[in-house]
N, CA, C and O atoms as a GROMACS GRO file, in nm:
protein
  380
    1UNK      N    1  -0.742   0.288   1.028
    1UNK     CA    2  -0.796   0.376   1.088
    1UNK      C    3  -0.743   0.503   1.057
    1UNK      O    4  -0.630   0.544   1.084
    2UNK      N    5  -0.865   0.581   0.978
    2UNK     CA    6  -0.825   0.720   0.964
    2UNK      C    7  -0.844   0.814   1.066
    2UNK      O    8  -0.940   0.806   1.142
    3UNK      N    9  -0.748   0.917   1.078
    3UNK     CA   10  -0.782   1.023   1.232
    3UNK      C   11  -0.889   1.106   1.204
    3UNK      O   12  -0.982   1.135   1.279
    4UNK      N   13  -0.863   1.154   1.053
    4UNK     CA   14  -0.975   1.286   0.993
    4UNK      C   15  -0.975   1.272   0.868
    4UNK      O   16  -0.873   1.215   0.828
    5UNK      N   17  -1.062   1.306   0.775
    5UNK     CA   18  -1.096   1.303   0.673
    5UNK      C   19  -1.049   1.454   0.593
    5UNK      O   20  -1.102   1.558   0.632
    6UNK      N   21  -0.957   1.458   0.492
    6UNK     CA   22  -0.902   1.588   0.455
    6UNK      C   23  -0.936   1.592   0.299
    6UNK      O   24  -0.939   1.484   0.239
    7UNK      N   25  -0.960   1.703   0.237
    7UNK     CA   26  -0.958   1.741   0.101
    7UNK      C   27  -0.816   1.691   0.050
    7UNK      O   28  -0.723   1.657   0.122
    8UNK      N   29  -0.818   1.693  -0.068
    8UNK     CA   30  -0.698   1.707  -0.175
    8UNK      C   31  -0.609   1.833  -0.161
    8UNK      O   32  -0.487   1.830  -0.175
    9UNK      N   33  -0.668   1.926  -0.137
    9UNK     CA   34  -0.557   2.052  -0.111
    9UNK      C   35  -0.546   2.060   0.010
    9UNK      O   36  -0.463   2.149   0.030
   10UNK      N   37  -0.592   2.007   0.135
   10UNK     CA   38  -0.531   1.995   0.253
   10UNK      C   39  -0.385   1.880   0.251
   10UNK      O   40  -0.268   1.898   0.286
   11UNK      N   41  -0.457   1.761   0.192
   11UNK     CA   42  -0.318   1.672   0.159
   11UNK      C   43  -0.191   1.709   0.084
   11UNK      O   44  -0.082   1.656   0.104
   12UNK      N   45  -0.213   1.796   0.004
   12UNK     CA   46  -0.124   1.834  -0.070
   12UNK      C   47  -0.022   1.941  -0.014
   12UNK      O   48   0.096   1.954  -0.048
   13UNK      N   49  -0.091   2.014   0.078
   13UNK     CA   50  -0.028   2.101   0.169
   13UNK      C   51   0.064   2.026   0.285
   13UNK      O   52   0.180   2.058   0.313
   14UNK      N   53  -0.007   1.924   0.345
   14UNK     CA   54   0.061   1.848   0.439
   14UNK      C   55   0.184   1.756   0.372
   14UNK      O   56   0.287   1.730   0.436
   15UNK      N   57   0.165   1.718   0.260
   15UNK     CA   58   0.302   1.642   0.186
   15UNK      C   59   0.415   1.750   0.193
   15UNK      O   60   0.529   1.715   0.222
   16UNK      N   61   0.388   1.870   0.169
   16UNK     CA   62   0.504   1.978   0.183
   16UNK      C   63   0.563   1.988   0.296
   16UNK      O   64   0.686   1.993   0.297
   17UNK      N   65   0.491   1.992   0.413
   17UNK     CA   66   0.534   2.015   0.537
   17UNK      C   67   0.549   1.858   0.619
   17UNK      O   68   0.469   1.766   0.636
   18UNK      N   69   0.680   1.878   0.656
   18UNK     CA   70   0.689   1.758   0.724
   18UNK      C   71   0.743   1.762   0.880
   18UNK      O   72   0.845   1.822   0.913
   19UNK      N   73   0.682   1.708   0.944
   19UNK     CA   74   0.709   1.704   1.114
   19UNK      C   75   0.692   1.858   1.168
   19UNK      O   76   0.762   1.909   1.256
   20UNK      N   77   0.596   1.918   1.103
   20UNK     CA   78   0.565   2.041   1.148
   20UNK      C   79   0.444   2.023   1.248
   20UNK      O   80   0.362   1.933   1.235
   21UNK      N   81   0.439   2.122   1.354
   21UNK     CA   82   0.317   2.125   1.409
   21UNK      C   83   0.204   2.220   1.377
   21UNK      O   84   0.210   2.343   1.387
   22UNK      N   85   0.088   2.139   1.333
   22UNK     CA   86  -0.015   2.212   1.284
   22UNK      C   87  -0.151   2.174   1.343
   22UNK      O   88  -0.175   2.058   1.376
   23UNK      N   89  -0.229   2.262   1.354
   23UNK     CA   90  -0.381   2.253   1.385
   23UNK      C   91  -0.486   2.242   1.273
   23UNK      O   92  -0.473   2.310   1.171
   24UNK      N   93  -0.596   2.152   1.291
   24UNK     CA   94  -0.688   2.142   1.182
   24UNK      C   95  -0.798   2.162   1.256
   24UNK      O   96  -0.816   2.119   1.370
   25UNK      N   97  -0.877   2.232   1.188
   25UNK     CA   98  -1.034   2.285   1.267
   25UNK      C   99  -1.132   2.250   1.177
   25UNK      O  100  -1.112   2.253   1.055
   26UNK      N  101  -1.244   2.215   1.231
   26UNK     CA  102  -1.363   2.211   1.134
   26UNK      C  103  -1.438   2.342   1.097
   26UNK      O  104  -1.427   2.445   1.164
   27UNK      N  105  -1.520   2.330   0.980
   27UNK     CA  106  -1.567   2.455   0.941
   27UNK      C  107  -1.636   2.550   1.038
   27UNK      O  108  -1.679   2.656   0.990
   28UNK      N  109  -1.657   2.519   1.201
   28UNK     CA  110  -1.711   2.593   1.282
   28UNK      C  111  -1.619   2.619   1.375
   28UNK      O  112  -1.668   2.659   1.480
   29UNK      N  113  -1.466   2.607   1.372
   29UNK     CA  114  -1.387   2.658   1.434
   29UNK      C  115  -1.323   2.548   1.541
   29UNK      O  116  -1.221   2.569   1.607
   30UNK      N  117  -1.403   2.425   1.547
   30UNK     CA  118  -1.375   2.352   1.666
   30UNK      C  119  -1.222   2.278   1.608
   30UNK      O  120  -1.211   2.256   1.488
   31UNK      N  121  -1.122   2.247   1.694
   31UNK     CA  122  -1.007   2.190   1.671
   31UNK      C  123  -1.023   2.037   1.672
   31UNK      O  124  -1.082   1.981   1.764
   32UNK      N  125  -0.969   1.968   1.568
   32UNK     CA  126  -0.989   1.825   1.550
   32UNK      C  127  -0.871   1.760   1.586
   32UNK      O  128  -0.868   1.659   1.656
   33UNK      N  129  -0.742   1.837   1.525
   33UNK     CA  130  -0.625   1.760   1.553
   33UNK      C  131  -0.504   1.864   1.572
   33UNK      O  132  -0.511   1.967   1.504
   34UNK      N  133  -0.413   1.851   1.642
   34UNK     CA  134  -0.319   1.940   1.656
   34UNK      C  135  -0.212   1.832   1.667
   34UNK      O  136  -0.248   1.723   1.711
   35UNK      N  137  -0.083   1.850   1.631
   35UNK     CA  138   0.045   1.766   1.659
   35UNK      C  139   0.135   1.774   1.535
   35UNK      O  140   0.123   1.858   1.446
   36UNK      N  141   0.216   1.688   1.537
   36UNK     CA  142   0.324   1.661   1.431
   36UNK      C  143   0.279   1.586   1.320
   36UNK      O  144   0.226   1.478   1.347
   37UNK      N  145   0.288   1.619   1.201
   37UNK     CA  146   0.235   1.560   1.078
   37UNK      C  147   0.360   1.511   1.019
   37UNK      O  148   0.467   1.562   1.050
   38UNK      N  149   0.350   1.408   0.928
   38UNK     CA  150   0.446   1.342   0.861
   38UNK      C  151   0.361   1.284   0.734
   38UNK      O  152   0.255   1.226   0.758
   39UNK      N  153   0.399   1.297   0.612
   39UNK     CA  154   0.325   1.235   0.498
   39UNK      C  155   0.157   1.249   0.508
   39UNK      O  156   0.079   1.156   0.490
   40UNK      N  157   0.129   1.351   0.531
   40UNK     CA  158  -0.035   1.375   0.568
   40UNK      C  159  -0.106   1.282   0.688
   40UNK      O  160  -0.227   1.267   0.699
   41UNK      N  161  -0.024   1.236   0.758
   41UNK     CA  162  -0.073   1.154   0.878
   41UNK      C  163  -0.019   1.233   1.000
   41UNK      O  164   0.084   1.301   0.995
   42UNK      N  165  -0.101   1.219   1.112
   42UNK     CA  166  -0.083   1.296   1.241
   42UNK      C  167   0.008   1.176   1.296
   42UNK      O  168  -0.029   1.058   1.302
   43UNK      N  169   0.139   1.228   1.338
   43UNK     CA  170   0.230   1.091   1.394
   43UNK      C  171   0.225   1.121   1.555
   43UNK      O  172   0.247   1.025   1.628
   44UNK      N  173   0.196   1.250   1.614
   44UNK     CA  174   0.201   1.243   1.744
   44UNK      C  175   0.146   1.389   1.774
   44UNK      O  176   0.192   1.494   1.730
   45UNK      N  177   0.029   1.370   1.866
   45UNK     CA  178  -0.033   1.490   1.900
   45UNK      C  179  -0.161   1.450   1.997
   45UNK      O  180  -0.162   1.357   2.077
   46UNK      N  181  -0.275   1.549   1.967
   46UNK     CA  182  -0.404   1.538   2.030
   46UNK      C  183  -0.500   1.554   1.904
   46UNK      O  184  -0.501   1.637   1.813
   47UNK      N  185  -0.584   1.439   1.932
   47UNK     CA  186  -0.693   1.447   1.802
   47UNK      C  187  -0.829   1.402   1.864
   47UNK      O  188  -0.837   1.351   1.976
   48UNK      N  189  -0.959   1.429   1.765
   48UNK     CA  190  -1.067   1.366   1.799
   48UNK      C  191  -1.100   1.265   1.694
   48UNK      O  192  -1.141   1.306   1.585
   49UNK      N  193  -1.085   1.124   1.720
   49UNK     CA  194  -1.117   1.049   1.612
   49UNK      C  195  -1.235   0.991   1.631
   49UNK      O  196  -1.251   0.944   1.744
   50UNK      N  197  -1.355   0.974   1.526
   50UNK     CA  198  -1.476   0.938   1.522
   50UNK      C  199  -1.463   0.819   1.418
   50UNK      O  200  -1.418   0.828   1.304
   51UNK      N  201  -1.510   0.710   1.479
   51UNK     CA  202  -1.528   0.563   1.409
   51UNK      C  203  -1.662   0.568   1.340
   51UNK      O  204  -1.748   0.655   1.357
   52UNK      N  205  -1.670   0.449   1.250
   52UNK     CA  206  -1.767   0.446   1.189
   52UNK      C  207  -1.903   0.375   1.273
   52UNK      O  208  -2.010   0.362   1.215
   53UNK      N  209  -1.888   0.340   1.389
   53UNK     CA  210  -1.999   0.306   1.453
   53UNK      C  211  -2.020   0.402   1.523
   53UNK      O  212  -2.114   0.364   1.593
   54UNK      N  213  -1.991   0.525   1.558
   54UNK     CA  214  -2.032   0.641   1.587
   54UNK      C  215  -1.938   0.685   1.707
   54UNK      O  216  -1.928   0.802   1.745
   55UNK      N  217  -1.873   0.584   1.759
   55UNK     CA  218  -1.792   0.588   1.885
   55UNK      C  219  -1.667   0.694   1.844
   55UNK      O  220  -1.619   0.703   1.730
   56UNK      N  221  -1.624   0.774   1.966
   56UNK     CA  222  -1.535   0.887   1.961
   56UNK      C  223  -1.447   0.865   2.066
   56UNK      O  224  -1.472   0.815   2.175
   57UNK      N  225  -1.313   0.920   2.012
   57UNK     CA  226  -1.193   0.893   2.092
   57UNK      C  227  -1.144   1.009   2.091
   57UNK      O  228  -1.116   1.056   1.981
   58UNK      N  229  -1.114   1.101   2.236
   58UNK     CA  230  -1.052   1.237   2.235
   58UNK      C  231  -0.925   1.234   2.319
   58UNK      O  232  -0.939   1.196   2.435
   59UNK      N  233  -0.815   1.264   2.281
   59UNK     CA  234  -0.701   1.256   2.352
   59UNK      C  235  -0.585   1.262   2.295
   59UNK      O  236  -0.578   1.349   2.209
   60UNK      N  237  -0.467   1.185   2.317
   60UNK     CA  238  -0.346   1.179   2.284
   60UNK      C  239  -0.326   1.055   2.189
   60UNK      O  240  -0.365   0.942   2.220
   61UNK      N  241  -0.260   1.085   2.065
   61UNK     CA  242  -0.230   0.965   1.992
   61UNK      C  243  -0.119   0.972   1.902
   61UNK      O  244  -0.077   1.079   1.859
   62UNK      N  245  -0.063   0.841   1.866
   62UNK     CA  246   0.070   0.848   1.799
   62UNK      C  247   0.061   0.745   1.684
   62UNK      O  248   0.004   0.639   1.711
   63UNK      N  249   0.106   0.761   1.574
   63UNK     CA  250   0.083   0.680   1.452
   63UNK      C  251  -0.039   0.646   1.438
   63UNK      O  252  -0.060   0.530   1.402
   64UNK      N  253  -0.167   0.746   1.466
   64UNK     CA  254  -0.267   0.695   1.429
   64UNK      C  255  -0.375   0.631   1.528
   64UNK      O  256  -0.497   0.626   1.509
   65UNK      N  257  -0.303   0.583   1.639
   65UNK     CA  258  -0.378   0.510   1.738
   65UNK      C  259  -0.372   0.588   1.856
   65UNK      O  260  -0.289   0.678   1.864
   66UNK      N  261  -0.484   0.555   1.984
   66UNK     CA  262  -0.459   0.626   2.082
   66UNK      C  263  -0.348   0.585   2.147
   66UNK      O  264  -0.321   0.467   2.170
   67UNK      N  265  -0.276   0.690   2.180
   67UNK     CA  266  -0.150   0.672   2.292
   67UNK      C  267  -0.142   0.749   2.386
   67UNK      O  268  -0.158   0.868   2.356
   68UNK      N  269  -0.117   0.721   2.518
   68UNK     CA  270  -0.127   0.863   2.627
   68UNK      C  271  -0.258   0.843   2.689
   68UNK      O  272  -0.320   0.738   2.708
   69UNK      N  273  -0.290   0.976   2.718
   69UNK     CA  274  -0.417   0.995   2.795
   69UNK      C  275  -0.526   1.032   2.682
   69UNK      O  276  -0.514   1.109   2.586
   70UNK      N  277  -0.634   0.954   2.720
   70UNK     CA  278  -0.736   0.974   2.637
   70UNK      C  279  -0.875   0.938   2.696
   70UNK      O  280  -0.879   0.883   2.807
   71UNK      N  281  -0.987   0.966   2.630
   71UNK     CA  282  -1.130   0.930   2.652
   71UNK      C  283  -1.195   0.867   2.540
   71UNK      O  284  -1.166   0.911   2.429
   72UNK      N  285  -1.284   0.763   2.549
   72UNK     CA  286  -1.358   0.707   2.449
   72UNK      C  287  -1.490   0.704   2.486
   72UNK      O  288  -1.523   0.651   2.593
   73UNK      N  289  -1.571   0.754   2.413
   73UNK     CA  290  -1.732   0.761   2.439
   73UNK      C  291  -1.801   0.702   2.332
   73UNK      O  292  -1.759   0.710   2.216
   74UNK      N  293  -1.920   0.635   2.365
   74UNK     CA  294  -1.996   0.576   2.259
   74UNK      C  295  -2.076   0.689   2.168
   74UNK      O  296  -2.066   0.812   2.178
   75UNK      N  297  -2.139   0.631   2.096
   75UNK     CA  298  -2.225   0.716   1.995
   75UNK      C  299  -2.308   0.818   2.048
   75UNK      O  300  -2.324   0.925   1.990
   76UNK      N  301  -2.367   0.786   2.167
   76UNK     CA  302  -2.430   0.881   2.259
   76UNK      C  303  -2.373   0.985   2.313
   76UNK      O  304  -2.436   1.085   2.348
   77UNK      N  305  -2.232   0.969   2.326
   77UNK     CA  306  -2.158   1.063   2.420
   77UNK      C  307  -2.108   1.009   2.533
   77UNK      O  308  -2.004   1.055   2.580
   78UNK      N  309  -2.177   0.900   2.597
   78UNK     CA  310  -2.154   0.845   2.721
   78UNK      C  311  -2.005   0.784   2.738
   78UNK      O  312  -1.964   0.714   2.646
   79UNK      N  313  -1.935   0.802   2.833
   79UNK     CA  314  -1.793   0.777   2.845
   79UNK      C  315  -1.787   0.627   2.864
   79UNK      O  316  -1.854   0.572   2.952
   80UNK      N  317  -1.702   0.557   2.778
   80UNK     CA  318  -1.695   0.399   2.762
   80UNK      C  319  -1.578   0.363   2.851
   80UNK      O  320  -1.580   0.275   2.937
   81UNK      N  321  -1.477   0.439   2.820
   81UNK     CA  322  -1.317   0.407   2.873
   81UNK      C  323  -1.261   0.537   2.874
   81UNK      O  324  -1.291   0.622   2.790
   82UNK      N  325  -1.160   0.561   2.992
   82UNK     CA  326  -1.079   0.693   3.020
   82UNK      C  327  -0.964   0.640   3.079
   82UNK      O  328  -0.975   0.563   3.175
   83UNK      N  329  -0.841   0.676   3.028
   83UNK     CA  330  -0.724   0.655   3.110
   83UNK      C  331  -0.598   0.638   2.982
   83UNK      O  332  -0.598   0.657   2.861
   84UNK      N  333  -0.518   0.602   3.057
   84UNK     CA  334  -0.373   0.558   2.934
   84UNK      C  335  -0.406   0.447   2.865
   84UNK      O  336  -0.460   0.342   2.900
   85UNK      N  337  -0.357   0.495   2.739
   85UNK     CA  338  -0.377   0.402   2.606
   85UNK      C  339  -0.233   0.386   2.575
   85UNK      O  340  -0.140   0.463   2.598
   86UNK      N  341  -0.236   0.242   2.503
   86UNK     CA  342  -0.094   0.258   2.432
   86UNK      C  343  -0.131   0.146   2.314
   86UNK      O  344  -0.189   0.040   2.333
   87UNK      N  345  -0.091   0.190   2.208
   87UNK     CA  346  -0.087   0.141   2.074
   87UNK      C  347  -0.242   0.111   2.039
   87UNK      O  348  -0.266   0.010   1.973
   88UNK      N  349  -0.343   0.190   2.079
   88UNK     CA  350  -0.478   0.162   2.063
   88UNK      C  351  -0.552   0.082   2.205
   88UNK      O  352  -0.673   0.069   2.220
   89UNK      N  353  -0.463   0.041   2.289
   89UNK     CA  354  -0.554  -0.046   2.406
   89UNK      C  355  -0.547   0.041   2.525
   89UNK      O  356  -0.455   0.120   2.548
   90UNK      N  357  -0.638   0.023   2.591
   90UNK     CA  358  -0.644   0.094   2.722
   90UNK      C  359  -0.573   0.015   2.831
   90UNK      O  360  -0.610  -0.100   2.854
   91UNK      N  361  -0.479   0.068   2.896
   91UNK     CA  362  -0.382   0.011   2.990
   91UNK      C  363  -0.391  -0.003   3.122
   91UNK      O  364  -0.366  -0.100   3.192
   92UNK      N  365  -0.443   0.146   3.160
   92UNK     CA  366  -0.470   0.183   3.280
   92UNK      C  367  -0.586   0.282   3.283
   92UNK      O  368  -0.575   0.394   3.232
   93UNK      N  369  -0.715   0.233   3.353
   93UNK     CA  370  -0.815   0.325   3.351
   93UNK      C  371  -0.801   0.414   3.482
   93UNK      O  372  -0.741   0.388   3.587
   94UNK      N  373  -0.878   0.532   3.442
   94UNK     CA  374  -0.910   0.630   3.556
   94UNK      C  375  -1.070   0.655   3.547
   94UNK      O  376  -1.144   0.631   3.451
   95UNK      N  377  -1.102   0.711   3.677
   95UNK     CA  378  -1.265   0.740   3.688
   95UNK      C  379  -1.276   0.910   3.645
   95UNK      O  380  -1.386   0.966   3.643
   0.00000   0.00000   0.00000
């Protein structure tokens, strides 16, 4: 699973920086990822992940997977699951 798509220039910059806190934005200024990066991957932080089926996860991530508090939305934007996640699995749902 990829968190975000980056162009080659961004990947080159991230390869130089190890375990630095960085923020990535869309062209219209919306933040899509913030946290610690290593080898061009967000290893711990907050991100918006959009999946191939159109579903979207917004929340805490670690090693590319939902970890911590976050919300999963369907492709229409309706909340599917909200709560605590561990290694990509919802472990404790909240309202």
